[in-house]
N, C-alpha and C positions, 0 to 999 in steps of 0.2 A: 330557470337559473340553477346552477350547480349547488349541491348541498354538501360538497366535499369539505371536510374539516381542515383547518390549517395544517395539521400534522400530515394528512393525506396529500394535500397540495405540495408541501415541501418534499414528501417522499417521491412524488411524480417528477418534480423538478430535478431531484437528485439523480434521476435516471439519465438525464441529458447534460446537466451542468455540474461541474465540480466546484466545491467550496462555496464561498459567498453566502454563508448561512444567514447572516443578518439581513441581507437583501431578500432572500427567499422568505424569511419569516415575515418581513414587512409586507410584501405583496400578498402572501397567503392570508394574513390578517385583514388586509384591505378587501380582498375578494370575499372572505367570510362575512365581513361587515355588511357587504351588499346583500347577502342572503339574509342576514339578521334584520336588516332594514325592511325587507319585504314581509317579514313576519310581524312587524309592528302594526298597531292600529293606524288607519289612514291619517288621523289628525297628527299623530306623532311622527309618522313616516316622512311627511313633508318637511319636518324640521331637521332631519338628519342628513347631512351632506357628507360626501366621501372625503377621506383624508388623503390628499394628493401626496405623491412621493417624489423626492429628489434623490437620485442616485449620483454619487460622486466617486469617480474612479478612473484610472487610465483606460485607454482603448484596449479592446481584446480581452477583458476580464469577465465578460458575460452579461453586461447591462442589457443590451438589446435582446439577447437570447432568452433571458429570464422573462422579459415582457412578452416576447413572441410565443414562447412555450406556454406561458400562463393563459394567454388569450385562447390558444388552441385547446387548452385543458378545460376551460370553462365554457367553450363554444360561444364566445362573446365577439361582437364586432370589434375589430382591432385595426388601427392604422399607425404606421411609423412615419414620422415626418422629420425633416431636418430644419432646425430653427433658422439656419443660414439661408434657406431657400425663400424665406418670406421677407417682404419689404413693407415699410410704412405705407398706408393708403396715400396715393398721390405719386408714389414712385413706381417705376416699371418693375414688375415682378408679381409674385403671387401674394394675395392678401391672406391673413390668418384664418378668415372664415372658410377658406377652401379646404382646410383640414377637416372640418365638420361635414362638408359636402362629400368629401372623399370617404369619410366614415359611414355616411348614409349609403353611398354606393356599395360599400363593402357589406353593410347589413342587408341590403336588398339582395345581393348575390347569395348571402347566407340563408336568408328566409326563403328565397326562391328555390334553392337547392333542397331545403327541407320539405317544402310543399310539393315539389316535383316528385319526391319519393312517395308522398301520399296519394298522388293521382297516377302513379306509374302503371299500376295494374290496368286501369281503364284506358290509359294512353296506348299501352302495348296491344290491347284488344283492337283498338281503332287502327293502329299501324298494321296489324295482321290483315285486316279487311282491305286496307288501301293497297298493300303489297299484292294481295290476291287480285285486286282490280287491275293492277299493272301487269301481272303475269297472265291473267285471263279475264277479259272483259265480262261484265254481267250478261246473263242470257238475254237475247233479243225479245221484243214484245211478242213476236209471233210464236217463239218457242214457249214463252210463259203462258200464252193463251191456249196453245195446244195442250199443255200440261194441265191447265185448269179445266178443260173440257173432258178430262178423263183419259187422255191418250197416255199410253205407257211410255215413259222416257226411254230413249235409246241407251245402249250400254255406255256410249261415250258422250252422254248428255252433258251440257255445261255444268249443271249442278254437281253431278258426280265427279266430273273432272276437277271442279273447284275443291271438292273435299279431298281428292287425292293430292292436289297441290298443297292444301293446308297441312296434310300429314307430312309431306316432304319438307314444307317450310319449317314446321316445328322441329323436325329432326335435323335441320341444318344442311340438307342436301342441295338447297337452291341458293346458297349464300353467294356463289360466284356467277350466277346467271345475271345477264345485263338487262336493265329496264330503263325506260325513258321517264324522267321525272321533271315536272315544272317546278322550278325553285324561285321563290320570291325573295327579293332583297331590296334594301333602300340605300341610297347614297350616304356616305359617311358624313355626319354633321361635324365631327371632329376635324375632318380634312378641310371642310369648307370654312369653318369659323376659326379653327386653331384653338389650342388648349387654354390660352390666356383669355380669349374672348368668351369661351364657354364658361370658364370659372367666374368671370365677371358678371355675366348676365344669364341666369338659368332660364328666364322666361323667353329670351331670344332663341336659346337652344331648343326649347319645347315647341316654339312656333315653327321653326325650320323643320323639325321632325314631322309635324302635322302636314306641312304643305309639300314636302318632297314626295315625288311620285314613287310608287312601288314598281320595281323592275322585275319582269318575268323572263326567265331564261330556261329553255329546255336542255337538260343535261342527261347524258348517258352515264349510268353508274351501275355498280353491282348491287345486288339485293342487300348485302351487308352494309354498304355505304348509304343506300336509300333508307334503310331502317333507322339509322342515326338521324338523318334529316327529318324523316317523318315523325320520329319520336319527339324531336324538339318542337315541331309544328303542333302535334296533337297535345303535348303537354301545355303549350302556350294557350291553346283554346280552353283547356280545363282550369287554368289558373285564374284566380280573382286578383287582378292587378291592384285594385284599390286596397284589398285586404293585405297584400304583400307590402304595399307602401306604408299602411298604418302600422302593421306589425314591425316593420323595419325601423320606423321612427321610434316606436315604443322601445324596441330593443336597444337602440342607440342611447336613448335618454336614460334608460334604467341600468344598462350593463355595458355600455360602450367604453372602450379603453383607447386613449390617445397617448402614444409614446413620442415625446418630443426630444430628439437627440441633439447633441451639440448646443445645448442651451447656454453653455459657458461662452460661446462665440458671440452672443448678443448682449453679454454683460458689459456695458459701456460705463464710462466714467461720468457721463452726463455733460460733456463739453458741447458747445453750441456750433461746432463746425466739424467737418471731416466725417468719417464713417460712423462715429458714435451717434450722430443725429439719427441715422436710420436704425441703429441698434435700439436706441431709446424708444423710437417710434414703434418698432416691432413689439417691444415689451408693453408699451401702452395699449397697442391693439390686442395683444394676447391677454391682458389683464381681465377685461370684461368677459371673455369666453371662459377663462378658468374660474372666475368668480361666479358666473352663472348669468347667461343672457339667452336670447332667442335668435338663432341664425336662420335666415331665409334660404331655403333650398327649393329645387324644382318640385319636390314632393310635399312641401309645406314647411312650416316653422319647426325648428328643433331646439328644445331647451337643453342647455348644457349644464344645468345646476347639479346633476347627479352623474355626469360622466367622470370617470376616473382618469386623471392626468398623471402620467409618470414622466418626469423630466430627467435627463441624464447629461452629464458632461464631465470632462477630465479636470477642468479647472486648474490647468497647469499655470497659466499666466494670470487669469482672473480668479476671483473667489466668489462663493455664493453671495457674500455681502455686497458685491458690486451690482447685483440685480436690484431693481426697484424695490423698496421696502414693501410696497403693497403686493408685489408679485412673490416676494420671499414668503410673505405670510400665507399665501395660498398653497404652499408646499410645506406643511408642518412636519411631515415625516421625512427625515433625512437619514440616509444610510450610506456608509462609506465602504466601497468595495476595495479589497486589498490586492496588492500586486501578487502575481502568480509565482510560486516557488518551483524548484525542481521537482519536488514531490507532487505538486499540482499537475505539472506537465506529464509526469508518469501516469497519473490517474486519467488525465484527459485523453492520452493516447490509448488507454486500454479499458477503462471502466464504463463510460456511457454506452447506451444502447446503440448509438450511431458513431462509435469512436472512429478516429481516423485510421487506425490500424485495421479495424474490421472493414471499413470502406475500401481501403487499398487492396486487401487480400480478396475481397469480393469482386472488385473490378478485374484483377488479374486472373481470377479463376474462370472468368468468361472466356479467356483465351486458352484455357486448359493448363495454366501454370499455377502450381501450388506454392504459395509463399508462406514461410514461417518466420516470425520475428521472435528472436530469443529475448529473455528478460534483460540481458546485458545490452542488447541493441536498443531497447526501449529506454534504459537508463542513460545510455550515451546520447541519444537524440534529445532527451529531456535536459541533460547537462549542457549540451551545445546551445539549445534554445534559450536556456536561462542565462548562459554566459554572453551570447550575442545580444540579448535584450539588455543586459546590464552594461555592456560596452558601447552599444550603439543606441538606436531608438527603441524604446520599450513599446512593442506593439502586442504584447500579451500572447494569447494562445494562437493568434494568426501566424506567429513565427513558425509554429509547427507545420503549417501547410507548406511553406517554402522548403523547410528542412526535409520533410517526408517526400516531397516531390523530387528534390535533388537526389535523395538517397535512391529512389526507385526509378529515376529517369532512364538509365541505361536498360534496366530490366523491362520497363514499359515499352521502350522502343523496339526491342527484339522479341517481345512476348508472342506476337503472331507466328514467329518461326520456331518457338520453343514449346509448343503444345506437348503436354504429357510429362513435363519436367517438374522437379521440385527444387526450390531455392530457399536456402536458409540465410537469413540476414542476421548477423551477429554484430558485436561491437566493432570488431576489426573491419567488417564490411562498411559500416557507417563511417568510421574514421577515414577509410580509404576514399570514399565518395566525397567526403567533406574536407579533406586534408587541405586543398588549395584555399578554399574560401575561409576556413577558420584561421589559417596562418596569416593571410593577407588582410589587414584591417580595411583597406580601401575596397577590396573585392568583396569583403564581408558586408560592408555597407551597401554595396550595389546589388548583390544577389540575395543576401539574407536579410 
């Protein structure tokens, strides 16, 4: 588990997300508290539960991005779910337990990747031997017997040829040579059962996986392609699946993060008819998972007592108090994310490590076109984004995607024919490209 301090976590989040200091501080403290909990004595550790967070703010201000970057930063299993995708048990749709099953699948991929790195050296040695077998079969019994009886091996003996091939293989000289490889595969359980049935019955999925026959197919491929296939096979042989599953479940229980988006959409008024019935049902089903319960998965039971839940919603129509009181109490930390200003848009366009301007210039540079955005162009795009959000639907930073795409549309279209040129985008260029849509309110609604 990461030992980053809250200050260090916020500093890392600042590299990618502009503003929203309160939300960053809240998640940073929540993550640090998980590390602190691990340092406690065992009898005290079990009494400390995570303080779940409710983020309140309009779309496009960074709620999801904060949670996603946080999970990547601490290397924790992370899953983002939409509250509106779930239905009450008995209705057609996904049940809330499936979010924990998805989180376990994510953790298994994470742990498997880590363990594959640990066995990579041994796997690569085995792959090299198998590739040599494909390129040159092992010496026959007769040639081996002759060598054992003291005969001098010929200049082009198989063993000497094999060593020559090994040298060429390591140097990369044989990457394009074609070999025949027997590839094993199994029929897709997902295609047979469907996602809903798989989510509903993990034991049924496991049973089908065991009884489905393995299909063998001989394929011709280059050494480079065969290396990837063989590396996966050899790594699989060296991995301890039971250990992967145990470690993944432990990782989920101790450091898993579930981000529940659009939670405001299931905040019902508690009426006995209409869509509010299902909304209340989803809240009731969600409550025991957030409070702490054991969810059955194909890899065993998973306790949710110490999983960190981060919920988010715009709460334009409903408000947090419309949620069930018991569910509200399970999200004691509440942070409100503010609307983005023009100054925020300027920073989003230029400051983050993956800023939109950097992405755009990098993409066009692949065509040999050098694009320079002047400061007044950045200011103009930020001003237009702010004004359009204010006049029409406020979609936050996502507005910048459409504006920037509109500004560079003509340039992107002709870029393959303009290699070696340099284009400067200034405020006048931006106004020219956006003149029609900013003047026409209806067109602005449609395009921006």
